[in-house]
N, C-alpha and C positions, 0 to 999 in steps of 0.2 A: 503494500500499500504505499502510495506516494504521500508526502507531507501534506499536500493540498487535499487529497482524498481523506486523510485522517482528520484534518481541520474541518472539512465539510461534514464528516460523520459526527464530530463533537457538536457542531452547530445544529445539525438535524435533531440530534437526541435532546439538545437544549430547548428547541423550539417545539418539541413534542411533550415536554413536560417530564422527560426521563433522566435528567441530569441531576436534579436535586428533588428531594421529597416535598410533598405539599403539606402544609400546616394549617389546620382549621382555624387556629387563633388569628391568622393573618388575613381572614376575611375572604371576599370573593372578588373576581375581576368585574362582575356586574356592579357591585358597589363602587369599585374604583372608577369604572366607566361613567357612572352617573356624576361622580365628583369632577371627572375630567370635562364633561359637558357643561357643568356649572362654571368651571374655570374658563371655558371657551366663551361662554356668554359674557362673562365679566370682561375678558379681553376685547370682545367686539364693542361692548358699551364704552370702554375706555379708548376705543379707536386704535388699539395696538395691533389688531389684525382686521381683515376685511371679513364681512359676513358673505358667505358663499352658499349656493344652492345645496340643500341636503343631498347626501349620497343615497343611492338605492339601497333597500334592504338586502341583507345577505340571504340566499336561498340554499336549501340543503345540497343541491347538486354542485355548488361552488366549493363546498368544504372538502379540503384535500386529505385530511387525516384527522384521527381522534385526538383530543387533548383532554386533560384533567377536568373533572366536574367543576372545580373551583375557578376555571379559566373561562374566557369568552372570545369567540371569534368577532373581531371587528375590522372595519376597513381602515387602511393605513391613513386615509385622509381624516379619520375621526380621532386620531390620537395627537394631532398637531396641526398647525397652521402651515400649509405648503405654498410655496410661491417660486416660480421660476424667476431668474434674474433678467438683465437686460445689458446691452452694450451702448453707452452713451455715444452719439455720433462722434466719429474720429475726426470729422471736419471742424469740429469746435474745440480748439486747443484749451479753452477755458474750462472744459470738463475733465482734464487730466492733469496729474502731477500734484494733486492735493494731499490730504492726509487720511483719507478714507480708503481703506484696503478694498481692492477689486479683484475678486478671485476668478480665474479661468479653470476649466476642468483639468487641465494639465497640472494644476497646483494641488489637486487632491492626492492624498498619499496613504488612504486606507488607515489613517490614524488621526492624531490631533494636528489641527491647523493653527500654527503659532505665528506664521508670517507669510506674506504673499509678495511677489515682486512688483505688482503694479497698483497705482493709487488713482483715485478720482477725487474730485472737489465737492464741496458742500453744494455748489451750484448744480452739479450733475445729479446729486441726490434730491435736490429740490425740483429740478426741471424734467428729469426722466423718470421712467418707471422702475428704477433699481430699488431694491429694498435692503435696508441695513438689518442684517440678521444678527441677533445677539449672541453673546457667549453661550455655548451649550447647544447651539442649533446643529442639526445633522444635515449634511449635504450629500447629494448624489448626482453623478454625471448622467446626462441623458442622451449624448450624441456620440456617434462614431465609435472608435476602438476603446473609448474610456467609459462606455455605458456601464453603470453599476458601480463605478469607482466612488469611494466614500470619504467622508472627513467629519470630524467634530471640531467645532470652532472653540478656540481659546482666546480669540480676539473677535470683536464685532466686524463683520465683513459683508460687503456686496458681492454679487456674482453676475456673471454673464448669462445669457439666455440658454446656454447649454447645460446649466446647473440648476437643479431644484433644491430648495432649502426648507427644512422643516423646523419650526419652533414648537417643541413639544409642550403639550398641556401638563398641568400639575399632575404628578402621579405617573407620568410616562417617562421612565428612565431613558435618558438619551443613549446610553451605552447598550441597553437592551434593544432599542430600535436600531441602532448601528449594527449590532451583530445579526439581528433578524434580516436587515436589507442585505447584509453580507451573505447570509445563507441563501437568499433569493436571487443572487446575481445572475446566475445562469437562466433563471426563469424570466428576469427582466430583459436580459440580452435576446432571449427567444421572442419576446414581444415586440422588438424593435421593427420598424418598417422604414423603407426607403432604399435607394440603390447605393450610390457611392458614399453617401453619408447617412447610414441608417440611424434612426433615433427612436426613443421612446417618449411618449408624451407625459405631462404631468398628470393627465386624466387617468391614464393607465396605472400610474404609481398610486395615486390616491384611492383608486378603486380596487387595488389588490388587497388581499386578506392578511391579517396579522393575528396570531394567537396571543391573546393578552392574559398574563398572569397577575396576581395581586402584586402591589408595588413591593412588599418585602421579598416576595419570591423572585421578582425581577432582579433585585439587588444581589440575591443569593446565586442566581443563575449566572449573572455577569461575573461575580467573583469566582465561580467554579470554571467558567469558560476561560477566564484570564489565567487561573492557575494551570489549567490543562494546556493552554497555548504555550506556556513557558516550556513544557515538556515536548511539545510539538516542535518548537524552535530547536531544541537540543536534538530531537530526532531528525529534523531537517539537515542539521550539520552532519550527523552520522550518515544520513542517507545520501547526501551529496558526496561524501568521501566514498562510500560504497559505489555510487554510480561512476565516479571517476576511476575507481579501481576496476570495476567491471568493464568500463570502456577500454582501459589500457590492457586488461589482462590478456585477451586474445593475441594481441600484437606482441605483448611481452613473452607470452608462451611460445609464440612462433619464433621470436628471436632466440630464446633459450634453446629450443629444439635444434634450430640451425646451428647454433654455437656447439651444442653437444655433438651434432653430426660431424663437424669439421675438427673436432678433438678426438674423434674416435671412440665416443662414449654412447653412440646410438645403437651400434650392433657390435657383436663380438668379433674378434680377430680369429682367422683360421689360417694356421701355418701353410696348409697345402695350397692356399691361394697366391703364394708368392710374396713379393715385397714391393714397396714403393720404389725402392732402388732399382729393381729389375724393370719395372715399367718405365722409369725414367731413362734408363740405357736404351730401351727399345725406341723411345720417343726420340732420343738423340741420334740413334742410327737413322731413323726416318728423316730426321732433319737434315742430316749430312747428305742423304740421297738426293733430297729436293734441292740442295744447294748445288750439288754436282750436276744435276739435270737442269739448272738454270731456272727452276720453278720459283725459287725464293733467293734473296740476297744474303750473303754472308755478313753477319753483324760482329761488332766488337764483343769480346767476352764480357759477360756480366760479372760484377764483383762477387766474391765469394760471400756466403751467408755466414755472418759471425754469430757467436753465441749471444752477444748482446742484443741482436735483432730478434731473436726467436721469442715470440710472445706468450707461448704456452707449451706444455708438454703434449706430445702426440705418441701413439704406440710405436714400439721399437721397429715394427715392420713398415712403418710409413716413412716419408722423406720430405723434408722442407725443400721447395723449389721456388724459383721466381716465375711469374706469369709468362715472361718472354722466353723462358727456357722450354715451356711445353706448348707455346702458342705463337702465332705470328700476329704481330700488330701492324695494321695497314691503314694509312691515312687515305682520304679521298683525294682525287685529282683536283688540285687547287690552281691549275694553270688558267690561261685565258680561254681554254675550252669548257670551263666549268658552266654547267647549264644556267640559263637565265630565263626569264618568264617567257620569251618568245619561243623557247624550245619546248615548251610544255604541249603535250598532245592529249587527245581524248583517251587513248589507250596505247601502251607500249611497254617500256621498261620501268618498273617503280623507282621513284626518285624520293627516298625516305628522308624525312625530317623529324625533329623531336616530337612533334604532334602524333607521329605514326607509332610511337613506342607505347605498348601496353605494359602491365606489370611483368609480363613473362616473354611475350612474342611480339614481333612486329605486326601491325595491322595494315590490311589493304583497303580498309573502308573508305578512307578519305585521302588515299595517297595520290600525289601527283605522278605524272608519267612523262618520260622523255621518249623520243623515237629510238628505234634500233640503230639508225644511222648516227645520231648524236651519241649514243652509248658506245658505238664502235670507235668513236674519236677519243674517248676518255682513256686514261691509263689506270691509275690506282682507284681503289674504292669500289671495285666490283664484287658483288656478293656471291657466295657459294652456299649451298644448302647446309644448315647447322652453323653458320657463321653468327657470332655474337656482334651486336652493335652497341657501342658504349658512347655516352654523351660526355664531351670534354668541356662543354660550356653550359651554364644554367644549372640544370639538375645533374650536376657533375657525378660521374661513376654509375649512373643508372644504365642498366644493360637490358637488352631484349634479344631474343634469338630469331634469326631469319629462317623460316621454314619454307622451302620451295614447294610449290604445287604444280598442277598441270598447266596453269595460266602464267605462273611467275616462276621462271627457272633461275632468274637472277635479279639483281637490283643495283642501285647506286646510292651511296650515302652522301649526305650534305657536309659541308665544311667543318661543322662543329662536332663531327662524329669520328670514331675510329672503329675498324674492324678488328675483332679477336677471332682468330681462326685456329681451332685446335689442330695440332699436328697429327694426333691420333683422334679421329672424330668420336671415338667411343667414350672419351672422358668428358664430352660436352655436358651431359646431364648432371654429373657431379659438379662440374665447373659452374653450371647454372645455379646450383644450391650455394656454392661458395660465394658467388657474386651477389647474393642477397643476405649474407651473413652479417652479424653485427661487427665482426672483426674486419671484414672487407670495407664496410661502410664507414667505420671509424678511421681506417687507414686513409681512405680517400679524402675524408674530411680534413685530415691533418696535412694533406698535400695540396689543397686548394689554394690558388692564388687569386688575387684581384678582390675588390670590394664591390664596385658597381655591378660588375658581371663576374660571377664565380667561374674560374677556369682551372682545368687540370692538365698539366704537361703530360703528353703521351709516355714520356720516359718514366715518370713516376707510376703511371699505371702498369707499365712493364716490369717495374721493380717489386710490385706487391708480392709478398710471401704466400705460398699455398701449400698447405699440408696434403701430400699426395699419398693416397692409399693404393694398394693393389687394385687392379681393374675389376676383379670379381667383388671385392669388398665395396668398391664404389657403387657397383650395380645394386647390392643390398642396402646400402645407405639410401640411395635414391628410392628404392621400392618402399622402405620404412618411411621416408619422408612423405611419399604419395599416400601412405596409409594414414599418418597422423596429422599432417598439415590441414587437410579438409576439415578436421574436427575443430581446429582453431577458428576457421572461417565460420563454422556453425555457431561457435560461441559469440561471435559479433552480432 
């Protein structure tokens, strides 16, 4: 149950006479109601309020729920003098900047009104239809998004026409009325009419029903509500913390699982599956073959991995390697042949940008295309199946896999991207898991340059350390992740 639902339940029980006991010695609401009507007539005679048409009697079909025998159903308009405010013409500067507070519905706070930002003059009070509502009056918004917003005055205030104010009669506790109106907020919102600016009229407010208890019981109800609401406030704090925890938990769990995976803690190690060292040598053999065949360029040797660089322990049969040792990093063609808008065609070879990266794979939904002829002119940056594409600007380090299909056999990357091509394509699924791990993301974040535009040097990407398991264990890790990670998504 949310804090708002709990608060609504408390108010509902209060207004049904179920929050405190009834006491015979406190009299009846009927007796109180008669005294209130006497007070009303006194106020009319003294010209403190206007005499208005009597409200229609309550019929049985209108009564929404049972109340205690000592209570009485009355109309809201019969427990106080209600009046909507007004806005003195803005064209007359003599009406503004005086000493009389003038409240707009945005100033209502569901609590006590101690000050307002705008003031009108005595002239405005004399010449326009605004009413000065005394301390203790209960205010309710009638227009737009603020319908049902409330306030109790601690200072005399005038209001605009979007606000209705009640001066309670003797015996009508203003806090009880306040909490009752709060309990009815959704009902009042439901009564609103109009299009862009829905509103509820004063007539609908005064003709709504109120369950009236004896005055002493009103006081006890208010005291009990306010006692319970302090607990609701504490509950709200705890609830908010729990909501924040629940919101973070699935993502935190996912990060922990991925971190366990690359630390060798997600599946057991099996000696018969070989070692990361053996897999690394196989990859280096293949890399040398590609260099001799002119398929890739020979690069400068990467620096040895030192003990100080190693961030965490891995199983004995794994091996720490650098990304550039097991994959080829290739920038796009940034020469004068780079595609421009006039080179785009309706369909051809995909020309990928950052917008085409989903969380895991490249998307063809809104991709731009270049012609086969333009593609043939380009040098680097041409994609092969199971290539990773990594962003070097903006959301730096974000990676997505290019998966070729019947219509899209290749593609081209924009200037802010780099291709990561696994020398042994079978490691791409494990690498995909690594490229979403907390360790990888922290490393990338530590190497970012620039402030206005975040950038990542491709060299730093190539130097990232990767814990390399044997190929068979990689496959078991990926299978376990495919089993577990969907559960994290369900938790969201």
